[in-house]
C-alpha positions in Angstrom: 88.7 116.0 79.8 85.3 114.5 79.6 83.7 117.8 80.6 85.7 119.5 77.9 84.6 116.9 75.3 88.1 115.7 74.6 88.7 113.1 72.0 87.9 109.6 73.5 91.2 108.1 72.7 93.0 110.9 74.5 90.9 110.3 77.6 91.6 106.5 77.4 95.4 107.2 77.1 95.3 109.5 80.2 93.4 106.9 82.2 95.9 104.2 81.1 98.7 106.5 82.2 97.1 107.0 85.6 96.5 103.2 86.0 100.1 102.5 85.1 101.3 104.9 87.7 99.0 103.4 90.4 100.3 99.9 89.5 103.8 101.1 90.0 103.0 102.5 93.4 101.3 99.3 94.3 104.3 97.3 93.3 106.6 99.5 95.4 104.3 99.3 98.4 103.9 95.5 98.1 107.7 95.1 97.8 108.2 97.2 100.9 105.5 95.4 102.8 106.9 92.0 102.0 110.4 93.1 103.1 109.2 94.6 106.4 105.8 93.7 107.8 105.4 90.2 106.3 109.0 89.2 107.0 108.7 90.3 110.6 105.5 88.4 111.1 106.8 85.2 109.5 110.0 85.3 111.6 108.1 86.2 114.7 106.7 84.0 117.4 103.1 85.0 117.1 101.2 82.5 114.9 98.1 84.7 114.8 100.1 87.6 113.4 101.6 85.3 110.7 98.1 84.1 109.8 96.8 87.6 109.6 99.6 88.7 107.3 99.0 85.8 105.0 95.2 86.3 105.0 95.7 90.0 104.2 97.9 89.2 101.2 95.6 86.5 100.0 92.6 88.9 100.3 94.3 91.6 98.3 95.1 89.3 95.4 91.7 87.6 95.5 89.9 90.9 95.4 92.2 92.0 92.5 91.4 88.9 90.5 87.6 89.5 90.8 87.9 92.9 89.1 
């Protein structure tokens, strides 16, 4: 659209639509991850695995807040 010199607001609306779709995918993936990998790690006997899961989640949200 940029190469075709489309109207700026049209480009912004398309970017927002893509961002909304990506946010939805992230929400679905996070929900699945919490219900599977994180739950398994927290219920498991390996404290290192638990800590790794918590660190990964914390890092994802810390990185997101810096954007």
